[in-house]
C-alpha positions as CSV (number, residue, x, y, z in Angstrom):
1,M,2.5,2.1,7.5
2,H,2.1,-1.7,8.0
3,V,-0.1,-3.3,5.4
4,Q,-1.6,-6.8,5.9
5,N,-3.4,-9.1,3.4
6,M,-6.7,-10.5,4.5
7,N,-9.2,-12.5,2.5
8,I,-12.7,-11.1,1.9
9,V,-14.5,-13.6,4.1
10,E,-12.3,-12.8,7.1
11,A,-12.5,-9.0,6.3
12,K,-16.3,-9.2,6.2
13,K,-16.4,-10.9,9.6
14,N,-14.0,-8.4,11.2
15,F,-14.8,-5.2,9.4
16,T,-15.3,-3.1,12.5
17,K,-12.0,-4.3,13.9
18,L,-10.3,-3.6,10.6
19,V,-11.5,0.0,10.5
20,A,-10.4,0.5,14.2
21,G,-7.0,-0.8,13.2
22,V,-6.8,1.6,10.4
23,L,-7.8,4.5,12.6
24,R,-5.8,3.7,15.7
25,E,-2.8,1.9,14.5
26,N,-2.2,3.5,11.1
27,R,-2.5,0.1,9.4
28,G,-3.7,-0.8,6.0
29,F,-5.3,-4.0,4.6
30,V,-5.2,-5.5,1.2
31,I,-8.5,-7.4,0.8
32,T,-8.1,-10.4,-1.4
33,K,-10.6,-12.5,-3.3
34,R,-9.5,-15.9,-4.4
35,G,-6.0,-15.0,-3.5
36,R,-5.8,-11.9,-5.6
37,P,-5.9,-8.3,-4.4
38,A,-9.4,-6.9,-4.8
39,A,-9.6,-3.8,-2.5
40,L,-7.5,-1.6,-0.2
41,L,-8.5,-0.3,3.2
42,L,-6.2,2.5,4.4
43,P,-6.4,5.7,6.4
44,Y,-8.3,8.4,4.5
45,R,-5.4,10.9,4.7
46,Y,-3.4,8.5,2.4
47,Y,-6.2,8.5,-0.1
48,E,-6.2,12.3,0.0
49,G,-2.4,12.3,-0.6
50,I,-2.9,10.0,-3.6
51,Q,-5.5,12.3,-5.0
52,R,-3.3,15.4,-4.6
53,F,-0.4,13.6,-6.3
54,S,-2.6,12.6,-9.2
55,A,-3.9,16.1,-9.6
56,S,-0.4,17.6,-9.5
57,Q,0.7,15.1,-12.2
58,K,-2.2,16.2,-14.4
59,I,-1.3,19.9,-13.9
60,L,2.3,19.1,-14.9
61,A,1.1,17.3,-18.0
62,V,-1.1,20.2,-19.1
63,R,1.8,22.7,-18.5
64,Q,4.1,20.6,-20.7
65,H,1.4,20.4,-23.4
66,F,1.0,24.2,-23.5
67,A,4.7,24.9,-23.2
68,G,5.0,23.5,-26.7
69,G,3.0,26.4,-28.1
70,T,-0.5,24.9,-28.2
71,T,-3.1,27.6,-28.4
72,A,-6.3,27.6,-26.4
73,E,-8.3,27.2,-29.6
74,E,-6.3,24.0,-30.5
75,A,-6.7,22.6,-27.0
76,Y,-10.5,23.2,-27.2
77,R,-10.7,21.5,-30.6
78,R,-8.7,18.5,-29.4
79,S,-10.8,18.2,-26.2
80,R,-14.0,18.4,-28.1
81,E,-12.8,15.6,-30.5
82,E,-11.8,13.4,-27.5
83,L,-15.2,13.9,-25.9
84,E,-17.1,13.1,-29.1
85,N,-14.9,10.1,-29.8
86,G,-15.5,8.9,-26.2
87,A,-19.2,9.3,-26.6
88,R,-19.2,7.3,-29.8
89,N,-17.1,4.5,-28.4
90,S,-19.3,4.1,-25.3
91,N,-22.4,3.5,-27.3
């Protein structure tokens, strides 16, 4: 897939054409703001592939964790602690 950089002002003016390019020509666009990458416009099927890959990586990590002999009770306790610590840290 060909990926092209485009600044945000230009992308805003040509949004319909950008989406058409993504759909018809299998192109991607890195939208930049002040010269730095800010967003990515790509075919939805690529996003789905990224999501599937991410999910499979999480599954592998969980498998490795339990392969070490962690019990369900221990996993529950750790998860509960992480949730509680996250709630405390977000306040």
